[in-house]
PDB file of N, CA, C, O and CB in Angstrom:
ATOM      1  N   UNK A   1      48.974 -12.156  22.982  1.00  0.00           N
ATOM      2  CA  UNK A   1      47.591 -12.425  23.309  1.00  0.00           C
ATOM      3  C   UNK A   1      46.776 -11.158  23.067  1.00  0.00           C
ATOM      4  O   UNK A   1      47.155 -10.072  23.506  1.00  0.00           O
ATOM      5  CB  UNK A   1      47.451 -12.912  24.775  1.00  0.00           C
ATOM      6  N   UNK A   2      45.676 -11.302  22.379  1.00  0.00           N
ATOM      7  CA  UNK A   2      44.809 -10.171  22.070  1.00  0.00           C
ATOM      8  C   UNK A   2      43.494 -10.318  22.824  1.00  0.00           C
ATOM      9  O   UNK A   2      42.886 -11.389  22.823  1.00  0.00           O
ATOM     10  CB  UNK A   2      44.557 -10.066  20.546  1.00  0.00           C
ATOM     11  N   UNK A   3      43.060  -9.246  23.462  1.00  0.00           N
ATOM     12  CA  UNK A   3      41.798  -9.262  24.197  1.00  0.00           C
ATOM     13  C   UNK A   3      40.781  -8.469  23.398  1.00  0.00           C
ATOM     14  O   UNK A   3      41.028  -7.323  23.022  1.00  0.00           O
ATOM     15  CB  UNK A   3      41.963  -8.677  25.638  1.00  0.00           C
ATOM     16  N   UNK A   4      39.637  -9.085  23.143  1.00  0.00           N
ATOM     17  CA  UNK A   4      38.571  -8.439  22.393  1.00  0.00           C
ATOM     18  C   UNK A   4      37.360  -8.319  23.313  1.00  0.00           C
ATOM     19  O   UNK A   4      36.921  -9.302  23.911  1.00  0.00           O
ATOM     20  CB  UNK A   4      38.222  -9.238  21.088  1.00  0.00           C
ATOM     21  N   UNK A   5      36.832  -7.113  23.417  1.00  0.00           N
ATOM     22  CA  UNK A   5      35.658  -6.896  24.248  1.00  0.00           C
ATOM     23  C   UNK A   5      34.477  -6.638  23.327  1.00  0.00           C
ATOM     24  O   UNK A   5      34.499  -5.710  22.518  1.00  0.00           O
ATOM     25  CB  UNK A   5      35.870  -5.710  25.247  1.00  0.00           C
ATOM     26  N   UNK A   6      33.455  -7.460  23.455  1.00  0.00           N
ATOM     27  CA  UNK A   6      32.261  -7.309  22.638  1.00  0.00           C
ATOM     28  C   UNK A   6      31.336  -6.282  23.269  1.00  0.00           C
ATOM     29  O   UNK A   6      31.072  -6.336  24.471  1.00  0.00           O
ATOM     30  CB  UNK A   6      31.538  -8.660  22.465  1.00  0.00           C
ATOM     31  N   UNK A   7      30.841  -5.343  22.463  1.00  0.00           N
ATOM     32  CA  UNK A   7      29.898  -4.346  22.952  1.00  0.00           C
ATOM     33  C   UNK A   7      28.647  -4.395  22.086  1.00  0.00           C
ATOM     34  O   UNK A   7      28.716  -4.749  20.909  1.00  0.00           O
ATOM     35  CB  UNK A   7      30.529  -2.921  22.944  1.00  0.00           C
ATOM     36  N   UNK A   8      27.516  -4.043  22.660  1.00  0.00           N
ATOM     37  CA  UNK A   8      26.292  -4.048  21.863  1.00  0.00           C
ATOM     38  C   UNK A   8      26.349  -3.021  20.736  1.00  0.00           C
ATOM     39  O   UNK A   8      27.074  -2.029  20.819  1.00  0.00           O
ATOM     40  CB  UNK A   8      25.087  -3.774  22.753  1.00  0.00           C
ATOM     41  N   UNK A   9      25.589  -3.268  19.699  1.00  0.00           N
ATOM     42  CA  UNK A   9      25.538  -2.330  18.576  1.00  0.00           C
ATOM     43  C   UNK A   9      25.074  -0.972  19.080  1.00  0.00           C
ATOM     44  O   UNK A   9      24.132  -0.884  19.868  1.00  0.00           O
ATOM     45  CB  UNK A   9      24.595  -2.850  17.452  1.00  0.00           C
ATOM     46  N   UNK A  10      25.724   0.065  18.632  1.00  0.00           N
ATOM     47  CA  UNK A  10      25.354   1.418  19.026  1.00  0.00           C
ATOM     48  C   UNK A  10      26.004   1.892  20.308  1.00  0.00           C
ATOM     49  O   UNK A  10      25.799   3.038  20.708  1.00  0.00           O
ATOM     50  CB  UNK A  10      23.891   1.504  19.171  1.00  0.00           C
ATOM     51  N   UNK A  11      26.785   1.042  20.967  1.00  0.00           N
ATOM     52  CA  UNK A  11      27.417   1.423  22.233  1.00  0.00           C
ATOM     53  C   UNK A  11      28.389   2.581  22.031  1.00  0.00           C
ATOM     54  O   UNK A  11      28.559   3.413  22.922  1.00  0.00           O
ATOM     55  CB  UNK A  11      28.149   0.223  22.852  1.00  0.00           C
ATOM     56  N   UNK A  12      29.021   2.634  20.872  1.00  0.00           N
ATOM     57  CA  UNK A  12      29.961   3.717  20.598  1.00  0.00           C
ATOM     58  C   UNK A  12      29.298   5.079  20.591  1.00  0.00           C
ATOM     59  O   UNK A  12      29.889   6.060  21.044  1.00  0.00           O
ATOM     60  CB  UNK A  12      30.639   3.486  19.281  1.00  0.00           C
ATOM     61  N   UNK A  13      28.069   5.151  20.079  1.00  0.00           N
ATOM     62  CA  UNK A  13      27.383   6.439  20.054  1.00  0.00           C
ATOM     63  C   UNK A  13      26.971   6.875  21.450  1.00  0.00           C
ATOM     64  O   UNK A  13      26.956   8.069  21.748  1.00  0.00           O
ATOM     65  CB  UNK A  13      26.162   6.370  19.151  1.00  0.00           C
ATOM     66  N   UNK A  14      26.637   5.914  22.311  1.00  0.00           N
ATOM     67  CA  UNK A  14      26.296   6.246  23.694  1.00  0.00           C
ATOM     68  C   UNK A  14      27.519   6.814  24.387  1.00  0.00           C
ATOM     69  O   UNK A  14      27.430   7.823  25.086  1.00  0.00           O
ATOM     70  CB  UNK A  14      25.764   5.005  24.454  1.00  0.00           C
ATOM     71  N   UNK A  15      28.671   6.162  24.193  1.00  0.00           N
ATOM     72  CA  UNK A  15      29.906   6.641  24.803  1.00  0.00           C
ATOM     73  C   UNK A  15      30.244   8.039  24.296  1.00  0.00           C
ATOM     74  O   UNK A  15      30.740   8.870  25.057  1.00  0.00           O
ATOM     75  CB  UNK A  15      31.064   5.673  24.512  1.00  0.00           C
ATOM     76  N   UNK A  16      29.983   8.302  23.032  1.00  0.00           N
ATOM     77  CA  UNK A  16      30.260   9.620  22.467  1.00  0.00           C
ATOM     78  C   UNK A  16      29.417  10.682  23.164  1.00  0.00           C
ATOM     79  O   UNK A  16      29.916  11.766  23.466  1.00  0.00           O
ATOM     80  CB  UNK A  16      29.988   9.630  20.949  1.00  0.00           C
ATOM     81  N   UNK A  17      28.151  10.384  23.422  1.00  0.00           N
ATOM     82  CA  UNK A  17      27.280  11.332  24.112  1.00  0.00           C
ATOM     83  C   UNK A  17      27.779  11.610  25.514  1.00  0.00           C
ATOM     84  O   UNK A  17      27.807  12.760  25.950  1.00  0.00           O
ATOM     85  CB  UNK A  17      25.852  10.809  24.161  1.00  0.00           C
ATOM     86  N   UNK A  18      28.170  10.572  26.219  1.00  0.00           N
ATOM     87  CA  UNK A  18      28.679  10.731  27.571  1.00  0.00           C
ATOM     88  C   UNK A  18      29.977  11.528  27.540  1.00  0.00           C
ATOM     89  O   UNK A  18      30.191  12.401  28.381  1.00  0.00           O
ATOM     90  CB  UNK A  18      28.898   9.357  28.240  1.00  0.00           C
ATOM     91  N   UNK A  19      30.843  11.232  26.576  1.00  0.00           N
ATOM     92  CA  UNK A  19      32.102  11.962  26.450  1.00  0.00           C
ATOM     93  C   UNK A  19      31.845  13.439  26.166  1.00  0.00           C
ATOM     94  O   UNK A  19      32.560  14.298  26.682  1.00  0.00           O
ATOM     95  CB  UNK A  19      32.969  11.350  25.338  1.00  0.00           C
ATOM     96  N   UNK A  20      30.837  13.744  25.356  1.00  0.00           N
ATOM     97  CA  UNK A  20      30.502  15.136  25.056  1.00  0.00           C
ATOM     98  C   UNK A  20      30.051  15.866  26.317  1.00  0.00           C
ATOM     99  O   UNK A  20      30.444  17.008  26.556  1.00  0.00           O
ATOM    100  CB  UNK A  20      29.405  15.208  23.981  1.00  0.00           C
ATOM    101  N   UNK A  21      29.223  15.199  27.123  1.00  0.00           N
ATOM    102  CA  UNK A  21      28.747  15.820  28.360  1.00  0.00           C
ATOM    103  C   UNK A  21      29.901  16.056  29.324  1.00  0.00           C
ATOM    104  O   UNK A  21      30.000  17.130  29.918  1.00  0.00           O
ATOM    105  CB  UNK A  21      27.675  14.945  29.024  1.00  0.00           C
ATOM    106  N   UNK A  22      30.786  15.053  29.489  1.00  0.00           N
ATOM    107  CA  UNK A  22      31.918  15.220  30.398  1.00  0.00           C
ATOM    108  C   UNK A  22      32.902  16.266  29.878  1.00  0.00           C
ATOM    109  O   UNK A  22      33.499  16.995  30.670  1.00  0.00           O
ATOM    110  CB  UNK A  22      32.633  13.886  30.600  1.00  0.00           C
ATOM    111  N   UNK A  23      33.077  16.348  28.575  1.00  0.00           N
ATOM    112  CA  UNK A  23      33.969  17.357  28.010  1.00  0.00           C
ATOM    113  C   UNK A  23      33.443  18.754  28.320  1.00  0.00           C
ATOM    114  O   UNK A  23      34.216  19.661  28.625  1.00  0.00           O
ATOM    115  CB  UNK A  23      34.119  17.162  26.485  1.00  0.00           C
ATOM    116  N   UNK A  24      32.148  18.919  28.242  1.00  0.00           N
ATOM    117  CA  UNK A  24      31.548  20.221  28.567  1.00  0.00           C
ATOM    118  C   UNK A  24      31.754  20.538  30.041  1.00  0.00           C
ATOM    119  O   UNK A  24      32.129  21.656  30.394  1.00  0.00           O
ATOM    120  CB  UNK A  24      30.037  20.234  28.222  1.00  0.00           C
ATOM    121  N   UNK A  25      31.508  19.548  30.906  1.00  0.00           N
ATOM    122  CA  UNK A  25      31.726  19.748  32.340  1.00  0.00           C
ATOM    123  C   UNK A  25      33.184  20.123  32.617  1.00  0.00           C
ATOM    124  O   UNK A  25      33.468  21.065  33.358  1.00  0.00           O
ATOM    125  CB  UNK A  25      31.343  18.476  33.127  1.00  0.00           C
ATOM    126  N   UNK A  26      34.089  19.373  32.013  1.00  0.00           N
ATOM    127  CA  UNK A  26      35.515  19.613  32.249  1.00  0.00           C
ATOM    128  C   UNK A  26      35.911  21.019  31.796  1.00  0.00           C
ATOM    129  O   UNK A  26      36.676  21.704  32.475  1.00  0.00           O
ATOM    130  CB  UNK A  26      36.368  18.558  31.517  1.00  0.00           C
ATOM    131  N   UNK A  27      35.396  21.436  30.663  1.00  0.00           N
ATOM    132  CA  UNK A  27      35.698  22.767  30.148  1.00  0.00           C
ATOM    133  C   UNK A  27      35.209  23.858  31.101  1.00  0.00           C
ATOM    134  O   UNK A  27      35.924  24.825  31.365  1.00  0.00           O
ATOM    135  CB  UNK A  27      35.068  22.955  28.768  1.00  0.00           C
ATOM    136  N   UNK A  28      33.993  23.697  31.613  1.00  0.00           N
ATOM    137  CA  UNK A  28      33.433  24.696  32.519  1.00  0.00           C
ATOM    138  C   UNK A  28      34.178  24.718  33.855  1.00  0.00           C
ATOM    139  O   UNK A  28      34.371  25.784  34.439  1.00  0.00           O
ATOM    140  CB  UNK A  28      31.946  24.421  32.752  1.00  0.00           C
ATOM    141  N   UNK A  29      34.594  23.555  34.336  1.00  0.00           N
ATOM    142  CA  UNK A  29      35.354  23.498  35.592  1.00  0.00           C
ATOM    143  C   UNK A  29      36.714  24.165  35.405  1.00  0.00           C
ATOM    144  O   UNK A  29      37.165  24.913  36.273  1.00  0.00           O
ATOM    145  CB  UNK A  29      35.533  22.027  36.067  1.00  0.00           C
ATOM    146  N   UNK A  30      37.365  23.899  34.280  1.00  0.00           N
ATOM    147  CA  UNK A  30      38.655  24.545  34.021  1.00  0.00           C
ATOM    148  C   UNK A  30      38.504  26.059  33.932  1.00  0.00           C
ATOM    149  O   UNK A  30      39.355  26.806  34.414  1.00  0.00           O
ATOM    150  CB  UNK A  30      39.273  24.004  32.727  1.00  0.00           C
ATOM    151  N   UNK A  31      37.424  26.498  33.319  1.00  0.00           N
ATOM    152  CA  UNK A  31      37.186  27.928  33.176  1.00  0.00           C
ATOM    153  C   UNK A  31      37.002  28.606  34.538  1.00  0.00           C
ATOM    154  O   UNK A  31      37.327  29.782  34.700  1.00  0.00           O
ATOM    155  CB  UNK A  31      35.959  28.170  32.299  1.00  0.00           C
ATOM    156  N   UNK A  32      36.481  27.858  35.512  1.00  0.00           N
ATOM    157  CA  UNK A  32      36.300  28.415  36.859  1.00  0.00           C
ATOM    158  C   UNK A  32      37.645  28.655  37.547  1.00  0.00           C
ATOM    159  O   UNK A  32      37.730  29.466  38.469  1.00  0.00           O
ATOM    160  CB  UNK A  32      35.436  27.474  37.714  1.00  0.00           C
ATOM    161  N   UNK A  33      38.690  27.958  37.108  1.00  0.00           N
ATOM    162  CA  UNK A  33      40.062  28.132  37.608  1.00  0.00           C
ATOM    163  C   UNK A  33      40.158  28.042  39.125  1.00  0.00           C
ATOM    164  O   UNK A  33      40.793  28.884  39.759  1.00  0.00           O
ATOM    165  CB  UNK A  33      40.611  29.464  37.154  1.00  0.00           C
ATOM    166  N   UNK A  34      39.530  27.027  39.708  1.00  0.00           N
ATOM    167  CA  UNK A  34      39.584  26.823  41.159  1.00  0.00           C
ATOM    168  C   UNK A  34      41.003  26.469  41.584  1.00  0.00           C
ATOM    169  O   UNK A  34      41.690  25.706  40.904  1.00  0.00           O
ATOM    170  CB  UNK A  34      38.600  25.712  41.597  1.00  0.00           C
ATOM    171  N   UNK A  35      41.434  27.022  42.699  1.00  0.00           N
ATOM    172  CA  UNK A  35      42.797  26.788  43.191  1.00  0.00           C
ATOM    173  C   UNK A  35      42.828  26.012  44.508  1.00  0.00           C
ATOM    174  O   UNK A  35      43.908  25.695  45.006  1.00  0.00           O
ATOM    175  CB  UNK A  35      43.511  28.111  43.371  1.00  0.00           C
ATOM    176  N   UNK A  36      41.659  25.701  45.081  1.00  0.00           N
ATOM    177  CA  UNK A  36      41.601  24.898  46.302  1.00  0.00           C
ATOM    178  C   UNK A  36      40.595  23.771  46.092  1.00  0.00           C
ATOM    179  O   UNK A  36      39.752  23.843  45.198  1.00  0.00           O
ATOM    180  CB  UNK A  36      41.213  25.775  47.543  1.00  0.00           C
ATOM    181  N   UNK A  37      40.686  22.729  46.922  1.00  0.00           N
ATOM    182  CA  UNK A  37      39.742  21.601  46.813  1.00  0.00           C
ATOM    183  C   UNK A  37      38.322  22.086  47.038  1.00  0.00           C
ATOM    184  O   UNK A  37      37.406  21.690  46.317  1.00  0.00           O
ATOM    185  CB  UNK A  37      40.091  20.485  47.830  1.00  0.00           C
ATOM    186  N   UNK A  38      38.134  22.934  48.024  1.00  0.00           N
ATOM    187  CA  UNK A  38      36.798  23.435  48.325  1.00  0.00           C
ATOM    188  C   UNK A  38      36.222  24.196  47.132  1.00  0.00           C
ATOM    189  O   UNK A  38      35.067  23.993  46.757  1.00  0.00           O
ATOM    190  CB  UNK A  38      36.833  24.338  49.566  1.00  0.00           C
ATOM    191  N   UNK A  39      37.030  25.068  46.542  1.00  0.00           N
ATOM    192  CA  UNK A  39      36.573  25.811  45.361  1.00  0.00           C
ATOM    193  C   UNK A  39      36.278  24.878  44.194  1.00  0.00           C
ATOM    194  O   UNK A  39      35.328  25.092  43.441  1.00  0.00           O
ATOM    195  CB  UNK A  39      37.622  26.845  44.944  1.00  0.00           C
ATOM    196  N   UNK A  40      37.104  23.834  44.048  1.00  0.00           N
ATOM    197  CA  UNK A  40      36.894  22.857  42.970  1.00  0.00           C
ATOM    198  C   UNK A  40      35.552  22.154  43.130  1.00  0.00           C
ATOM    199  O   UNK A  40      34.791  22.042  42.169  1.00  0.00           O
ATOM    200  CB  UNK A  40      38.033  21.820  42.948  1.00  0.00           C
ATOM    201  N   UNK A  41      35.255  21.677  44.344  1.00  0.00           N
ATOM    202  CA  UNK A  41      34.003  20.960  44.562  1.00  0.00           C
ATOM    203  C   UNK A  41      32.799  21.880  44.428  1.00  0.00           C
ATOM    204  O   UNK A  41      31.764  21.478  43.898  1.00  0.00           O
ATOM    205  CB  UNK A  41      34.004  20.307  45.933  1.00  0.00           C
ATOM    206  N   UNK A  42      32.929  23.099  44.900  1.00  0.00           N
ATOM    207  CA  UNK A  42      31.834  24.068  44.725  1.00  0.00           C
ATOM    208  C   UNK A  42      31.611  24.352  43.240  1.00  0.00           C
ATOM    209  O   UNK A  42      30.474  24.438  42.777  1.00  0.00           O
ATOM    210  CB  UNK A  42      32.142  25.391  45.485  1.00  0.00           C
ATOM    211  N   UNK A  43      32.713  24.496  42.499  1.00  0.00           N
ATOM    212  CA  UNK A  43      32.619  24.723  41.055  1.00  0.00           C
ATOM    213  C   UNK A  43      32.013  23.549  40.322  1.00  0.00           C
ATOM    214  O   UNK A  43      31.225  23.730  39.394  1.00  0.00           O
ATOM    215  CB  UNK A  43      33.978  25.017  40.486  1.00  0.00           C
ATOM    216  N   UNK A  44      32.377  22.328  40.738  1.00  0.00           N
ATOM    217  CA  UNK A  44      31.829  21.128  40.101  1.00  0.00           C
ATOM    218  C   UNK A  44      30.321  21.049  40.333  1.00  0.00           C
ATOM    219  O   UNK A  44      29.568  20.684  39.431  1.00  0.00           O
ATOM    220  CB  UNK A  44      32.525  19.856  40.640  1.00  0.00           C
ATOM    221  N   UNK A  45      29.887  21.389  41.538  1.00  0.00           N
ATOM    222  CA  UNK A  45      28.454  21.390  41.827  1.00  0.00           C
ATOM    223  C   UNK A  45      27.719  22.420  40.990  1.00  0.00           C
ATOM    224  O   UNK A  45      26.622  22.156  40.498  1.00  0.00           O
ATOM    225  CB  UNK A  45      28.211  21.658  43.305  1.00  0.00           C
ATOM    226  N   UNK A  46      28.311  23.581  40.826  1.00  0.00           N
ATOM    227  CA  UNK A  46      27.705  24.634  40.007  1.00  0.00           C
ATOM    228  C   UNK A  46      27.606  24.195  38.549  1.00  0.00           C
ATOM    229  O   UNK A  46      26.601  24.452  37.885  1.00  0.00           O
ATOM    230  CB  UNK A  46      28.518  25.937  40.114  1.00  0.00           C
ATOM    231  N   UNK A  47      28.641  23.538  38.058  1.00  0.00           N
ATOM    232  CA  UNK A  47      28.646  23.073  36.671  1.00  0.00           C
ATOM    233  C   UNK A  47      27.544  22.045  36.447  1.00  0.00           C
ATOM    234  O   UNK A  47      26.925  22.029  35.383  1.00  0.00           O
ATOM    235  CB  UNK A  47      30.016  22.473  36.306  1.00  0.00           C
ATOM    236  N   UNK A  48      27.291  21.190  37.430  1.00  0.00           N
ATOM    237  CA  UNK A  48      26.218  20.196  37.298  1.00  0.00           C
ATOM    238  C   UNK A  48      24.859  20.877  37.140  1.00  0.00           C
ATOM    239  O   UNK A  48      23.969  20.345  36.478  1.00  0.00           O
ATOM    240  CB  UNK A  48      26.198  19.259  38.522  1.00  0.00           C
ATOM    241  N   UNK A  49      24.703  22.042  37.743  1.00  0.00           N
ATOM    242  CA  UNK A  49      23.456  22.788  37.605  1.00  0.00           C
ATOM    243  C   UNK A  49      23.328  23.438  36.235  1.00  0.00           C
ATOM    244  O   UNK A  49      22.215  23.698  35.776  1.00  0.00           O
ATOM    245  CB  UNK A  49      23.360  23.846  38.684  1.00  0.00           C
ATOM    246  N   UNK A  50      24.447  23.703  35.579  1.00  0.00           N
ATOM    247  CA  UNK A  50      24.436  24.369  34.276  1.00  0.00           C
ATOM    248  C   UNK A  50      23.915  23.446  33.173  1.00  0.00           C
ATOM    249  O   UNK A  50      23.144  23.879  32.317  1.00  0.00           O
ATOM    250  CB  UNK A  50      25.841  24.859  33.923  1.00  0.00           C
ATOM    251  N   UNK A  51      24.332  22.178  33.188  1.00  0.00           N
ATOM    252  CA  UNK A  51      23.904  21.220  32.163  1.00  0.00           C
ATOM    253  C   UNK A  51      22.480  20.777  32.486  1.00  0.00           C
ATOM    254  O   UNK A  51      22.253  20.053  33.455  1.00  0.00           O
ATOM    255  CB  UNK A  51      24.876  19.985  32.090  1.00  0.00           C
ATOM    256  N   UNK A  52      21.537  21.209  31.682  1.00  0.00           N
ATOM    257  CA  UNK A  52      20.122  20.964  31.967  1.00  0.00           C
ATOM    258  C   UNK A  52      19.704  19.549  31.563  1.00  0.00           C
ATOM    259  O   UNK A  52      20.385  18.866  30.797  1.00  0.00           O
ATOM    260  CB  UNK A  52      19.252  21.994  31.240  1.00  0.00           C
ATOM    261  N   UNK A  53      18.572  19.145  32.102  1.00  0.00           N
ATOM    262  CA  UNK A  53      18.015  17.830  31.756  1.00  0.00           C
ATOM    263  C   UNK A  53      17.725  17.768  30.254  1.00  0.00           C
ATOM    264  O   UNK A  53      17.964  16.747  29.610  1.00  0.00           O
ATOM    265  CB  UNK A  53      16.718  17.545  32.574  1.00  0.00           C
ATOM    266  N   UNK A  54      17.213  18.857  29.711  1.00  0.00           N
ATOM    267  CA  UNK A  54      16.898  18.905  28.281  1.00  0.00           C
ATOM    268  C   UNK A  54      18.159  18.713  27.440  1.00  0.00           C
ATOM    269  O   UNK A  54      18.144  17.993  26.441  1.00  0.00           O
ATOM    270  CB  UNK A  54      16.220  20.242  27.923  1.00  0.00           C
ATOM    271  N   UNK A  55      19.250  19.365  27.852  1.00  0.00           N
ATOM    272  CA  UNK A  55      20.507  19.227  27.121  1.00  0.00           C
ATOM    273  C   UNK A  55      21.019  17.791  27.182  1.00  0.00           C
ATOM    274  O   UNK A  55      21.506  17.258  26.185  1.00  0.00           O
ATOM    275  CB  UNK A  55      21.560  20.189  27.682  1.00  0.00           C
ATOM    276  N   UNK A  56      20.910  17.171  28.348  1.00  0.00           N
ATOM    277  CA  UNK A  56      21.332  15.769  28.493  1.00  0.00           C
ATOM    278  C   UNK A  56      20.511  14.861  27.580  1.00  0.00           C
ATOM    279  O   UNK A  56      21.056  13.995  26.895  1.00  0.00           O
ATOM    280  CB  UNK A  56      21.193  15.308  29.962  1.00  0.00           C
ATOM    281  N   UNK A  57      19.198  15.070  27.581  1.00  0.00           N
ATOM    282  CA  UNK A  57      18.335  14.261  26.703  1.00  0.00           C
ATOM    283  C   UNK A  57      18.723  14.440  25.239  1.00  0.00           C
ATOM    284  O   UNK A  57      18.750  13.470  24.481  1.00  0.00           O
ATOM    285  CB  UNK A  57      16.855  14.640  26.902  1.00  0.00           C
ATOM    286  N   UNK A  58      19.023  15.675  24.840  1.00  0.00           N
ATOM    287  CA  UNK A  58      19.397  15.940  23.454  1.00  0.00           C
ATOM    288  C   UNK A  58      20.699  15.250  23.072  1.00  0.00           C
ATOM    289  O   UNK A  58      20.845  14.785  21.941  1.00  0.00           O
ATOM    290  CB  UNK A  58      19.523  17.432  23.225  1.00  0.00           C
ATOM    291  N   UNK A  59      21.655  15.177  24.012  1.00  0.00           N
ATOM    292  CA  UNK A  59      22.911  14.475  23.727  1.00  0.00           C
ATOM    293  C   UNK A  59      22.653  13.003  23.421  1.00  0.00           C
ATOM    294  O   UNK A  59      23.203  12.452  22.468  1.00  0.00           O
ATOM    295  CB  UNK A  59      23.883  14.605  24.913  1.00  0.00           C
ATOM    296  N   UNK A  60      21.809  12.371  24.239  1.00  0.00           N
ATOM    297  CA  UNK A  60      21.510  10.954  24.025  1.00  0.00           C
ATOM    298  C   UNK A  60      20.620  10.755  22.800  1.00  0.00           C
ATOM    299  O   UNK A  60      20.775   9.769  22.079  1.00  0.00           O
ATOM    300  CB  UNK A  60      20.836  10.360  25.265  1.00  0.00           C
ATOM    301  N   UNK A  61      19.701  11.667  22.561  1.00  0.00           N
ATOM    302  CA  UNK A  61      18.837  11.587  21.381  1.00  0.00           C
ATOM    303  C   UNK A  61      19.674  11.683  20.103  1.00  0.00           C
ATOM    304  O   UNK A  61      19.435  10.952  19.141  1.00  0.00           O
ATOM    305  CB  UNK A  61      17.768  12.709  21.410  1.00  0.00           C
ATOM    306  N   UNK A  62      20.652  12.585  20.101  1.00  0.00           N
ATOM    307  CA  UNK A  62      21.528  12.734  18.945  1.00  0.00           C
ATOM    308  C   UNK A  62      22.353  11.479  18.687  1.00  0.00           C
ATOM    309  O   UNK A  62      22.774  11.219  17.560  1.00  0.00           O
ATOM    310  CB  UNK A  62      22.447  13.921  19.139  1.00  0.00           C
ATOM    311  N   UNK A  63      22.578  10.704  19.749  1.00  0.00           N
ATOM    312  CA  UNK A  63      23.333   9.456  19.610  1.00  0.00           C
ATOM    313  C   UNK A  63      22.447   8.307  19.172  1.00  0.00           C
ATOM    314  O   UNK A  63      22.926   7.194  18.959  1.00  0.00           O
ATOM    315  CB  UNK A  63      24.015   9.103  20.916  1.00  0.00           C
ATOM    316  N   UNK A  64      21.130   8.577  19.033  1.00  0.00           N
ATOM    317  CA  UNK A  64      20.223   7.541  18.581  1.00  0.00           C
ATOM    318  C   UNK A  64      19.579   6.750  19.695  1.00  0.00           C
ATOM    319  O   UNK A  64      18.939   5.731  19.435  1.00  0.00           O
ATOM    320  CB  UNK A  64      20.938   6.622  17.693  1.00  0.00           C
ATOM    321  N   UNK A  65      19.731   7.192  20.932  1.00  0.00           N
ATOM    322  CA  UNK A  65      19.132   6.513  22.077  1.00  0.00           C
ATOM    323  C   UNK A  65      17.706   7.022  22.257  1.00  0.00           C
ATOM    324  O   UNK A  65      17.413   8.190  22.000  1.00  0.00           O
ATOM    325  CB  UNK A  65      19.974   6.741  23.373  1.00  0.00           C
ATOM    326  N   UNK A  66      16.826   6.131  22.701  1.00  0.00           N
ATOM    327  CA  UNK A  66      15.460   6.539  22.977  1.00  0.00           C
ATOM    328  C   UNK A  66      15.402   7.242  24.322  1.00  0.00           C
ATOM    329  O   UNK A  66      16.079   6.838  25.267  1.00  0.00           O
ATOM    330  CB  UNK A  66      14.509   5.329  22.953  1.00  0.00           C
ATOM    331  N   UNK A  67      14.603   8.285  24.411  1.00  0.00           N
ATOM    332  CA  UNK A  67      14.393   8.984  25.674  1.00  0.00           C
ATOM    333  C   UNK A  67      12.912   9.049  25.952  1.00  0.00           C
ATOM    334  O   UNK A  67      12.094   9.043  25.032  1.00  0.00           O
ATOM    335  CB  UNK A  67      15.009  10.402  25.646  1.00  0.00           C
ATOM    336  N   UNK A  68      12.571   9.112  27.216  1.00  0.00           N
ATOM    337  CA  UNK A  68      11.140   9.183  27.591  1.00  0.00           C
ATOM    338  C   UNK A  68      10.599  10.570  27.430  1.00  0.00           C
ATOM    339  O   UNK A  68       9.422  10.808  27.698  1.00  0.00           O
ATOM    340  CB  UNK A  68      10.929   8.727  29.024  1.00  0.00           C
TER     341      UNK A  68
END
């Protein structure tokens, strides 16, 4: 049995943009080298501050999504 999931046209590019943003977050969190849960969560919060709104918009714009 084969399962096929239909996605709207262009959905792959949106996923690529999201994957790029998460890859950047993951890289920065790994670089922080947190060794405790508390340090990990503090590092994750700091990383969220690093990725700017402008950078997020550019990721989606590059994928062909409209931004306000």
